[in-house]
C-alpha positions as a Markdown table, in Angstrom:
| # | Residue | x | y | z |
|---|---|---|---|---|
| 1 | Met | 0.0 | 0.0 | 0.0 |
| 2 | Arg | 1.3 | 3.4 | -0.9 |
| 3 | Ala | -0.1 | 6.9 | -1.7 |
| 4 | Leu | 0.0 | 8.0 | -5.3 |
| 5 | Asp | 1.5 | 11.3 | -6.3 |
| 6 | Asp | -0.5 | 13.7 | -8.5 |
| 7 | Arg | 0.8 | 12.4 | -11.8 |
| 8 | Glu | 0.3 | 8.8 | -10.8 |
| 9 | Arg | -3.3 | 9.6 | -9.8 |
| 10 | Arg | -4.0 | 11.1 | -13.1 |
| 11 | Asp | -2.5 | 8.1 | -14.9 |
| 12 | Trp | -4.6 | 5.7 | -12.8 |
| 13 | Leu | -7.7 | 7.6 | -13.5 |
| 14 | Arg | -7.0 | 7.9 | -17.2 |
| 15 | Leu | -6.4 | 4.1 | -17.4 |
| 16 | Ala | -9.5 | 3.3 | -15.4 |
| 17 | Arg | -11.6 | 5.6 | -17.7 |
| 18 | Thr | -10.2 | 4.1 | -20.9 |
| 19 | Glu | -12.9 | 2.4 | -23.0 |
| 20 | His | -12.9 | -1.4 | -22.7 |
| 21 | Val | -10.7 | -1.4 | -19.6 |
| 22 | Gly | -12.7 | -2.9 | -16.8 |
| 23 | Pro | -11.3 | -4.0 | -13.4 |
| 24 | Val | -10.0 | -7.4 | -14.7 |
| 25 | Thr | -8.1 | -5.7 | -17.6 |
| 26 | Phe | -6.9 | -2.9 | -15.4 |
| 27 | Ala | -5.4 | -5.4 | -12.9 |
| 28 | Ser | -3.8 | -7.4 | -15.8 |
| 29 | Leu | -2.2 | -4.2 | -17.3 |
| 30 | Ile | -0.8 | -3.1 | -13.9 |
| 31 | Ala | 0.6 | -6.5 | -13.2 |
| 32 | Arg | 2.2 | -6.7 | -16.7 |
| 33 | Phe | 3.6 | -3.2 | -17.0 |
| 34 | Gly | 4.1 | -2.2 | -13.4 |
| 35 | Ser | 2.4 | 1.2 | -13.5 |
| 36 | Ala | -0.6 | 2.9 | -15.0 |
| 37 | Gly | 1.7 | 5.3 | -17.0 |
| 38 | Ala | 3.6 | 2.4 | -18.6 |
| 39 | Ala | 0.3 | 0.6 | -19.4 |
| 40 | Leu | -1.1 | 3.8 | -21.0 |
| 41 | Ala | 2.0 | 4.0 | -23.2 |
| 42 | Glu | 1.6 | 0.3 | -24.3 |
| 43 | Leu | -2.2 | 0.4 | -25.0 |
| 44 | Pro | -1.9 | 1.6 | -28.6 |
| 45 | Arg | 0.5 | -1.2 | -29.4 |
| 46 | Leu | -1.8 | -3.7 | -27.8 |
| 47 | Ala | -4.8 | -2.4 | -29.7 |
| 48 | Ala | -2.8 | -2.5 | -33.0 |
| 49 | Arg | -1.9 | -6.1 | -32.3 |
| 50 | Gly | -5.6 | -7.0 | -32.2 |
| 51 | Gly | -7.5 | -9.4 | -30.0 |
| 52 | Gly | -10.9 | -7.8 | -30.3 |
| 53 | Lys | -10.2 | -4.8 | -28.0 |
| 54 | Asn | -10.1 | -1.3 | -29.3 |
| 55 | Phe | -8.8 | 0.7 | -26.3 |
| 56 | Ile | -9.8 | 4.4 | -26.6 |
| 57 | Leu | -7.8 | 6.6 | -24.2 |
| 58 | Pro | -9.5 | 9.7 | -22.8 |
| 59 | Pro | -7.6 | 13.0 | -23.2 |
| 60 | Val | -5.0 | 13.7 | -20.6 |
| 61 | Ala | -6.8 | 16.9 | -19.6 |
| 62 | Asp | -10.0 | 15.0 | -18.8 |
| 63 | Ser | -8.4 | 13.3 | -15.8 |
| 64 | Ala | -7.1 | 16.5 | -14.4 |
| 65 | Arg | -10.5 | 18.2 | -14.8 |
| 66 | Glu | -12.3 | 15.3 | -13.1 |
| 67 | Ile | -9.9 | 15.4 | -10.1 |
| 68 | Glu | -10.2 | 19.2 | -9.8 |
| 69 | Ala | -14.0 | 19.1 | -10.1 |
| 70 | Leu | -14.3 | 16.4 | -7.5 |
| 71 | Ala | -12.0 | 18.4 | -5.2 |
| 72 | Lys | -14.3 | 21.5 | -5.6 |
| 73 | Leu | -17.2 | 19.3 | -4.3 |
| 74 | Gly | -15.1 | 18.4 | -1.3 |
| 75 | Gly | -14.4 | 14.9 | -2.6 |
| 76 | Arg | -11.4 | 12.9 | -3.7 |
| 77 | Leu | -10.4 | 9.8 | -5.6 |
| 78 | Ile | -8.8 | 6.9 | -3.8 |
| 79 | Ala | -6.9 | 4.2 | -5.7 |
| 80 | Ala | -6.9 | 0.5 | -4.9 |
| 81 | Cys | -3.2 | 0.7 | -3.9 |
| 82 | Glu | -3.6 | 3.4 | -1.3 |
| 83 | Pro | -3.9 | 3.0 | 2.5 |
| 84 | Asp | -7.3 | 4.8 | 2.6 |
| 85 | Phe | -8.9 | 2.4 | 0.2 |
| 86 | Pro | -11.6 | 0.4 | 1.9 |
| 87 | Gln | -10.2 | -2.9 | 3.2 |
| 88 | Gly | -13.2 | -4.9 | 1.9 |
| 89 | Leu | -12.9 | -3.6 | -1.6 |
| 90 | Ala | -9.1 | -4.1 | -1.7 |
| 91 | Ala | -9.7 | -7.7 | -0.9 |
| 92 | Leu | -11.8 | -8.2 | -4.0 |
| 93 | Glu | -10.4 | -10.1 | -7.0 |
| 94 | Pro | -10.0 | -7.8 | -8.8 |
| 95 | Pro | -10.6 | -4.6 | -6.8 |
| 96 | Pro | -12.2 | -1.6 | -8.4 |
| 97 | Pro | -9.2 | 0.5 | -9.7 |
| 98 | Met | -10.4 | 3.8 | -8.1 |
| 99 | Ile | -13.4 | 5.1 | -6.2 |
| 100 | Ala | -14.7 | 8.6 | -5.8 |
| 101 | Val | -15.6 | 9.6 | -2.3 |
| 102 | Leu | -17.8 | 12.4 | -1.0 |
| 103 | Gly | -18.5 | 13.1 | 2.7 |
| 104 | Asn | -16.9 | 11.5 | 5.7 |
| 105 | Gly | -14.2 | 9.2 | 4.2 |
| 106 | His | -13.2 | 7.9 | 7.6 |
| 107 | Leu | -16.4 | 5.8 | 7.7 |
| 108 | Leu | -14.8 | 3.5 | 5.0 |
| 109 | Lys | -12.5 | 2.2 | 7.7 |
| 110 | Arg | -15.4 | 1.0 | 9.8 |
| 111 | Asp | -16.8 | -2.5 | 9.9 |
| 112 | Met | -20.0 | -2.5 | 7.8 |
| 113 | Val | -23.1 | -4.6 | 7.2 |
| 114 | Ala | -25.0 | -4.1 | 3.9 |
| 115 | Ile | -28.8 | -4.0 | 3.9 |
| 116 | Val | -30.5 | -4.3 | 0.5 |
| 117 | Gly | -34.0 | -5.2 | -0.7 |
| 118 | Ala | -37.0 | -4.4 | -2.8 |
| 119 | Arg | -37.6 | -0.9 | -4.1 |
| 120 | Asn | -41.4 | -1.4 | -3.8 |
| 121 | Ala | -41.0 | -2.8 | -0.3 |
| 122 | Ser | -43.9 | -3.3 | 2.0 |
| 123 | Ala | -44.4 | -1.0 | 5.0 |
| 124 | Leu | -43.5 | -3.9 | 7.4 |
| 125 | Ala | -40.3 | -4.6 | 5.4 |
| 126 | Arg | -39.2 | -1.0 | 5.5 |
| 127 | Lys | -39.9 | -0.9 | 9.3 |
| 128 | Phe | -37.8 | -4.1 | 9.7 |
| 129 | Ala | -34.9 | -2.6 | 7.7 |
| 130 | Phe | -35.0 | 0.5 | 9.8 |
| 131 | Val | -35.0 | -1.4 | 13.1 |
| 132 | Met | -32.3 | -3.8 | 11.8 |
| 133 | Ala | -30.1 | -0.8 | 10.9 |
| 134 | Gln | -30.7 | 0.8 | 14.2 |
| 135 | Glu | -29.7 | -2.3 | 16.2 |
| 136 | Leu | -26.6 | -2.9 | 14.0 |
| 137 | Ala | -25.6 | 0.7 | 14.4 |
| 138 | Ala | -25.8 | 0.4 | 18.2 |
| 139 | Ala | -23.2 | -2.4 | 17.9 |
| 140 | Asn | -20.9 | 0.1 | 16.2 |
| 141 | Leu | -21.4 | -1.2 | 12.7 |
| 142 | Ala | -21.8 | 1.2 | 9.7 |
| 143 | Ile | -24.6 | 0.5 | 7.2 |
| 144 | Ala | -23.9 | 0.2 | 3.5 |
| 145 | Ser | -26.5 | 0.3 | 0.8 |
| 146 | Gly | -27.3 | 1.6 | -2.7 |
| 147 | Met | -29.6 | 4.6 | -2.0 |
| 148 | Ala | -32.5 | 3.1 | -4.0 |
| 149 | Arg | -36.0 | 3.7 | -2.8 |
| 150 | Gly | -37.6 | 1.2 | -0.5 |
| 151 | Ile | -35.3 | -0.9 | 1.7 |
| 152 | Asp | -32.1 | 0.9 | 0.9 |
| 153 | Ala | -33.5 | 4.3 | 1.8 |
| 154 | Ala | -34.9 | 3.0 | 5.1 |
| 155 | Ala | -31.6 | 1.5 | 6.1 |
| 156 | His | -29.7 | 4.8 | 5.2 |
| 157 | Glu | -32.2 | 7.0 | 7.0 |
| 158 | Cys | -31.8 | 5.1 | 10.3 |
| 159 | Ala | -28.0 | 5.1 | 10.2 |
| 160 | Leu | -27.5 | 8.7 | 9.4 |
| 161 | Gly | -26.4 | 9.6 | 12.9 |
| 162 | Thr | -24.2 | 6.6 | 13.4 |
| 163 | Gly | -22.5 | 6.0 | 10.0 |
| 164 | Thr | -23.9 | 5.0 | 6.6 |
| 165 | Val | -22.2 | 4.6 | 3.2 |
| 166 | Ala | -24.2 | 5.0 | -0.1 |
| 167 | Val | -22.8 | 3.3 | -3.2 |
| 168 | Leu | -24.1 | 4.9 | -6.3 |
| 169 | Ala | -24.5 | 3.6 | -9.9 |
| 170 | Gly | -23.8 | 7.0 | -11.4 |
| 171 | Gly | -21.3 | 9.6 | -10.5 |
| 172 | Val | -21.1 | 10.7 | -6.8 |
| 173 | Asp | -22.6 | 14.0 | -7.8 |
| 174 | Val | -25.7 | 12.5 | -9.4 |
| 175 | Val | -28.8 | 11.9 | -7.3 |
| 176 | Tyr | -30.7 | 8.8 | -8.3 |
| 177 | Pro | -33.6 | 8.4 | -7.9 |
| 178 | Pro | -34.3 | 12.1 | -7.9 |
| 179 | Glu | -36.8 | 11.7 | -5.1 |
| 180 | Asn | -34.0 | 10.8 | -2.7 |
| 181 | Gln | -32.4 | 14.3 | -3.0 |
| 182 | Lys | -32.9 | 15.1 | 0.7 |
| 183 | Leu | -31.5 | 11.7 | 1.7 |
| 184 | Tyr | -28.5 | 12.2 | -0.6 |
| 185 | Asp | -27.8 | 15.6 | 1.0 |
| 186 | Ala | -28.0 | 14.1 | 4.5 |
| 187 | Ile | -25.7 | 11.2 | 3.6 |
| 188 | Arg | -23.2 | 13.6 | 2.0 |
| 189 | Glu | -23.2 | 15.7 | 5.2 |
| 190 | Gln | -23.3 | 12.9 | 7.8 |
| 191 | Gly | -22.2 | 9.7 | 6.0 |
| 192 | Ala | -20.2 | 8.9 | 2.9 |
| 193 | Ile | -21.0 | 8.5 | -0.8 |
| 194 | Ile | -18.8 | 6.4 | -3.2 |
| 195 | Ser | -18.9 | 5.4 | -6.8 |
| 196 | Glu | -16.7 | 3.9 | -9.5 |
| 197 | Met | -18.3 | 6.1 | -12.2 |
| 198 | Arg | -16.9 | 9.3 | -13.6 |
| 199 | Leu | -18.2 | 12.6 | -12.2 |
| 200 | Gly | -21.5 | 13.6 | -13.8 |
| 201 | Glu | -22.2 | 10.1 | -15.2 |
| 202 | Gln | -25.9 | 9.3 | -15.2 |
| 203 | Pro | -26.8 | 5.8 | -13.9 |
| 204 | Gln | -27.5 | 3.3 | -16.7 |
| 205 | Ala | -28.5 | -0.3 | -16.5 |
| 206 | Arg | -25.0 | -1.6 | -17.1 |
| 207 | His | -23.7 | 0.3 | -14.0 |
| 208 | Phe | -25.9 | -1.5 | -11.4 |
| 209 | Pro | -23.9 | -4.7 | -11.3 |
| 210 | Arg | -20.8 | -2.7 | -10.5 |
| 211 | Arg | -22.6 | -0.8 | -7.8 |
| 212 | Asn | -23.9 | -4.1 | -6.3 |
| 213 | Arg | -20.4 | -5.7 | -6.3 |
| 214 | Leu | -19.1 | -2.8 | -4.2 |
| 215 | Ile | -22.1 | -2.9 | -1.8 |
| 216 | Ser | -21.3 | -6.5 | -0.9 |
| 217 | Gly | -17.6 | -6.0 | -1.0 |
| 218 | Leu | -17.6 | -3.2 | 1.5 |
| 219 | Ala | -19.4 | -5.2 | 4.1 |
| 220 | Arg | -18.8 | -8.1 | 6.5 |
| 221 | Gly | -22.2 | -9.5 | 5.7 |
| 222 | Leu | -25.2 | -8.8 | 3.5 |
| 223 | Val | -28.8 | -8.7 | 4.8 |
| 224 | Val | -31.5 | -9.1 | 2.1 |
| 225 | Val | -35.0 | -7.8 | 3.1 |
| 226 | Glu | -37.7 | -8.6 | 0.6 |
| 227 | Ala | -36.3 | -9.4 | -2.8 |
| 228 | Ala | -38.2 | -10.8 | -5.8 |
| 229 | Glu | -36.8 | -13.6 | -7.9 |
| 230 | Arg | -34.3 | -12.3 | -10.5 |
| 231 | Ser | -33.9 | -9.0 | -8.6 |
| 232 | Gly | -30.8 | -6.9 | -8.2 |
| 233 | Ser | -30.6 | -7.8 | -4.6 |
| 234 | Leu | -30.0 | -11.5 | -5.6 |
| 235 | Ile | -27.2 | -10.3 | -7.9 |
| 236 | Thr | -25.7 | -8.6 | -4.9 |
| 237 | Ala | -26.1 | -11.8 | -2.9 |
| 238 | Gln | -24.3 | -13.7 | -5.7 |
| 239 | Tyr | -21.4 | -11.3 | -5.4 |
| 240 | Ala | -21.4 | -11.6 | -1.6 |
| 241 | Leu | -21.2 | -15.4 | -1.9 |
| 242 | Glu | -18.2 | -15.2 | -4.3 |
| 243 | Gln | -16.5 | -12.7 | -2.1 |
| 244 | Gly | -16.8 | -14.9 | 1.0 |
| 245 | Arg | -19.2 | -12.6 | 2.8 |
| 246 | Glu | -21.9 | -13.9 | 5.1 |
| 247 | Ile | -25.4 | -13.8 | 3.6 |
| 248 | Phe | -28.5 | -13.2 | 5.8 |
| 249 | Ala | -32.1 | -13.3 | 4.5 |
| 250 | Val | -35.3 | -12.2 | 6.1 |
| 251 | Pro | -38.2 | -14.7 | 5.5 |
| 252 | Gly | -41.5 | -13.5 | 4.1 |
| 253 | Ser | -44.9 | -14.8 | 3.1 |
| 254 | Pro | -44.8 | -17.3 | 0.2 |
| 255 | Leu | -47.8 | -15.5 | -1.1 |
| 256 | Asp | -45.8 | -12.3 | -1.6 |
| 257 | Pro | -43.7 | -12.2 | -4.8 |
| 258 | Arg | -41.4 | -9.7 | -3.1 |
| 259 | Ala | -40.4 | -12.4 | -0.6 |
| 260 | Arg | -39.6 | -15.2 | -3.0 |
| 261 | Gly | -36.0 | -14.2 | -3.6 |
| 262 | Ala | -35.1 | -14.0 | 0.1 |
| 263 | Asn | -36.9 | -17.2 | 0.8 |
| 264 | Arg | -34.9 | -18.9 | -2.0 |
| 265 | Leu | -31.7 | -17.6 | -0.4 |
| 266 | Ile | -32.7 | -19.3 | 2.8 |
| 267 | Arg | -33.4 | -22.6 | 1.1 |
| 268 | Glu | -29.9 | -22.3 | -0.5 |
| 269 | Gly | -28.1 | -21.8 | 2.8 |
| 270 | Ala | -28.4 | -18.1 | 3.7 |
| 271 | Thr | -28.9 | -17.5 | 7.5 |
| 272 | Leu | -32.5 | -17.1 | 8.3 |
| 273 | Thr | -32.7 | -13.7 | 10.0 |
| 274 | Glu | -35.3 | -12.4 | 12.4 |
| 275 | Ser | -33.3 | -9.7 | 14.2 |
| 276 | Ala | -29.9 | -8.0 | 14.4 |
| 277 | Glu | -28.9 | -10.7 | 17.0 |
| 278 | Asp | -28.8 | -13.3 | 14.2 |
| 279 | Val | -26.4 | -11.1 | 12.3 |
| 280 | Leu | -24.2 | -10.2 | 15.3 |
| 281 | Ala | -24.0 | -13.8 | 16.5 |
| 282 | Leu | -22.4 | -14.8 | 13.2 |
| 283 | Leu | -20.3 | -11.7 | 12.5 |
| 284 | Gly | -19.1 | -11.0 | 16.0 |
| 285 | Pro | -16.0 | -13.2 | 15.9 |
| 286 | Ile | -14.7 | -11.7 | 12.7 |
| 287 | Leu | -15.3 | -8.0 | 13.3 |
| 288 | Gly | -12.0 | -6.1 | 13.3 |
| 289 | Glu | -10.1 | -8.8 | 11.6 |
| 290 | Glu | -8.6 | -8.9 | 8.1 |
| 291 | Phe | -11.0 | -9.8 | 5.3 |
| 292 | Arg | -10.5 | -13.4 | 4.5 |
| 293 | Asp | -10.1 | -14.8 | 1.0 |
| 294 | Pro | -13.1 | -16.6 | -0.4 |
| 295 | Glu | -13.2 | -20.4 | 0.2 |
| 296 | Gly | -10.5 | -22.0 | -2.0 |
| 297 | Ala | -9.0 | -18.7 | -3.1 |
| 298 | Gly | -5.6 | -19.5 | -1.6 |
| 299 | Pro | -3.1 | -16.9 | -0.5 |
| 300 | Asn | -3.2 | -13.4 | -1.9 |
| 301 | Ile | -0.3 | -13.3 | -4.3 |
| 302 | Gln | 0.6 | -11.0 | -7.2 |
| 303 | Pro | -1.5 | -12.2 | -10.1 |
| 304 | Asp | 0.2 | -13.5 | -13.3 |
| 305 | Ala | -0.7 | -11.0 | -16.0 |
| 306 | Ala | -0.7 | -13.4 | -18.9 |
| 307 | Ala | -2.9 | -15.8 | -16.9 |
| 308 | Leu | -5.4 | -13.1 | -16.0 |
| 309 | Glu | -5.7 | -12.0 | -19.7 |
| 310 | Ala | -5.9 | -15.6 | -20.9 |
| 311 | Glu | -8.7 | -16.3 | -18.4 |
| 312 | Ala | -10.6 | -13.1 | -19.4 |
| 313 | Asp | -10.4 | -14.1 | -23.1 |
| 314 | Arg | -11.6 | -17.6 | -22.3 |
| 315 | Val | -14.6 | -16.3 | -20.5 |
| 316 | Arg | -15.3 | -13.9 | -23.3 |
| 317 | Arg | -15.3 | -16.6 | -25.9 |
| 318 | Ala | -17.4 | -18.9 | -23.8 |
| 319 | Val | -20.0 | -16.3 | -23.2 |
| 320 | Glu | -20.1 | -15.3 | -26.9 |
| 321 | Glu | -20.6 | -19.0 | -27.9 |
| 322 | Ala | -23.4 | -19.4 | -25.4 |
| 323 | Leu | -25.4 | -16.5 | -26.6 |
| 324 | Gly | -28.0 | -16.9 | -29.3 |
| 325 | Pro | -31.3 | -15.3 | -30.6 |
| 326 | Ala | -33.2 | -16.8 | -27.7 |
| 327 | Pro | -32.7 | -15.1 | -24.3 |
| 328 | Val | -30.4 | -16.9 | -21.9 |
| 329 | His | -30.9 | -16.3 | -18.2 |
| 330 | Ala | -27.8 | -14.9 | -16.4 |
| 331 | Asp | -27.7 | -17.9 | -14.0 |
| 332 | Glu | -27.8 | -20.3 | -17.0 |
| 333 | Leu | -25.1 | -18.3 | -18.8 |
| 334 | Ile | -22.9 | -18.7 | -15.8 |
| 335 | Arg | -23.6 | -22.4 | -15.6 |
| 336 | Leu | -22.9 | -23.0 | -19.3 |
| 337 | Thr | -19.6 | -21.1 | -19.3 |
| 338 | Gly | -18.3 | -22.6 | -16.1 |
| 339 | Ala | -17.1 | -19.2 | -15.1 |
| 340 | Pro | -17.6 | -17.3 | -11.8 |
| 341 | Ala | -20.6 | -15.0 | -11.8 |
| 342 | Ser | -18.3 | -12.0 | -11.2 |
| 343 | Ala | -16.2 | -12.8 | -14.3 |
| 344 | Val | -19.3 | -13.1 | -16.5 |
| 345 | Leu | -21.0 | -10.0 | -15.1 |
| 346 | Thr | -18.0 | -7.8 | -14.9 |
| 347 | Gly | -17.0 | -8.8 | -18.4 |
| 348 | Cys | -20.5 | -7.8 | -19.7 |
| 349 | Trp | -19.9 | -4.2 | -18.7 |
| 350 | Ser | -16.5 | -4.0 | -20.4 |
| 351 | Trp | -17.0 | -6.0 | -23.6 |
| 352 | Asn | -18.3 | -4.2 | -26.6 |
| 353 | Trp | -20.3 | -6.6 | -28.8 |
| 354 | Pro | -22.6 | -5.0 | -31.4 |
| 355 | Gly | -26.0 | -6.6 | -31.4 |
| 356 | Val | -25.9 | -8.1 | -27.9 |
| 357 | Ala | -28.5 | -7.0 | -25.4 |
| 358 | Ala | -29.8 | -7.7 | -21.9 |
| 359 | Gly | -33.4 | -8.1 | -20.9 |
| 360 | Thr | -33.0 | -6.6 | -17.4 |
| 361 | Arg | -32.7 | -3.3 | -15.5 |
| 362 | Glu | -29.9 | -4.7 | -13.5 |
| 363 | Ile | -27.6 | -6.7 | -15.8 |
| 364 | Trp | -26.1 | -5.3 | -19.0 |
| 365 | Cys | -24.4 | -6.7 | -22.0 |
| 366 | Pro | -23.2 | -3.8 | -24.1 |
| 367 | Gly | -23.7 | -2.9 | -27.7 |
| 368 | Pro | -25.2 | 0.0 | -29.7 |
| 369 | Glu | -28.5 | -1.9 | -30.1 |
| 370 | Thr | -29.0 | -2.7 | -26.4 |
| 371 | Arg | -32.6 | -2.8 | -25.2 |
| 372 | Val | -33.5 | -2.8 | -21.5 |
| 373 | Ser | -36.6 | -4.2 | -19.8 |
| 374 | Glu | -37.4 | -5.2 | -16.2 |
| 375 | Gln | -38.8 | -8.7 | -16.9 |
| 376 | Asn | -35.9 | -11.0 | -16.6 |
| 377 | His | -32.1 | -11.3 | -16.3 |
| 378 | Ala | -31.5 | -12.7 | -19.8 |
| 379 | Phe | -28.9 | -12.0 | -22.4 |
| 380 | Tyr | -29.4 | -12.6 | -26.1 |
| 381 | Lys | -28.0 | -11.8 | -29.6 |
| 382 | Gln | -30.0 | -9.2 | -31.4 |
| 383 | Pro | -30.1 | -9.1 | -35.2 |
| 384 | Met | -28.5 | -5.9 | -36.6 |
| 385 | Val | -30.6 | -3.7 | -38.9 |
């Protein structure tokens, strides 16, 4: 861990903002070339060599302007190699290259529990999330969530006075949904707001998996309160599972579609949760300790750049082969390719395939003809016209 100087920070930001450079590619480039500056110098050669990636570097001045604009808002950028980077995010494989932070950055050093759930949550579920956040805060835990309406908003509101972190799908200066403007202002003043996205970026469907990955990554455990099947909360739970985080689910009526996702998590092994005591009983022994590697991950060693790139290419080819004109559910796509969910989902936000679309609000597979709906988490190839 080391602090970046001004030039290194600009280089890191410019590389992170380069088109078709996601977290996996960023980690591979740093491992191969040793620094962001050296990687930037080599990208034109790599693009000319081929391999399906056309790296488009942003102008040098853009990085300086973004850093300056964020500073004027009272925020800053923290790189994954720096001491102030959240420990939970640094433990991810790969970590987000940089995050923008507004508000009280010291909260990022606190132990956290994430609380997520339905946007159209019932009154009882919102009350449960509020009480859960209140009791966890009393145990000196900060609350992380995504500032969506419903469960997220209830959890944030309760934890304003004790510590809450909002992870946004757009830039840290963009309020989404707009109805949460007062909540955003309160979190900015009393809590912390973070994002991977560039300043001013409006949230799009492809951004939500990145946000969800950070929500679970920040926390020691994830509590799911009311989540429908194929909801964004279940994607967050999938990330939490891969990251080695504890997953807690609040049971609900089998007659309520909003409870089916959480009930399924319980059937699949999540901890049935009726109060904060259930969460604290499981997390208590690990609070304050280093984040452990996911089961079977082995020691945290410097990744081999060639191996990382080869694996990313393998997953890309497998996903492309699995797609066809008929929609393929995200879970089925992960099963067919034999790749971790994080590799498939993170790849989908950095690959650029014309004519590939995603039928969901929460999962995105890029391309100029992308269509988005809220019906299902399904990818498909779309005929070009």
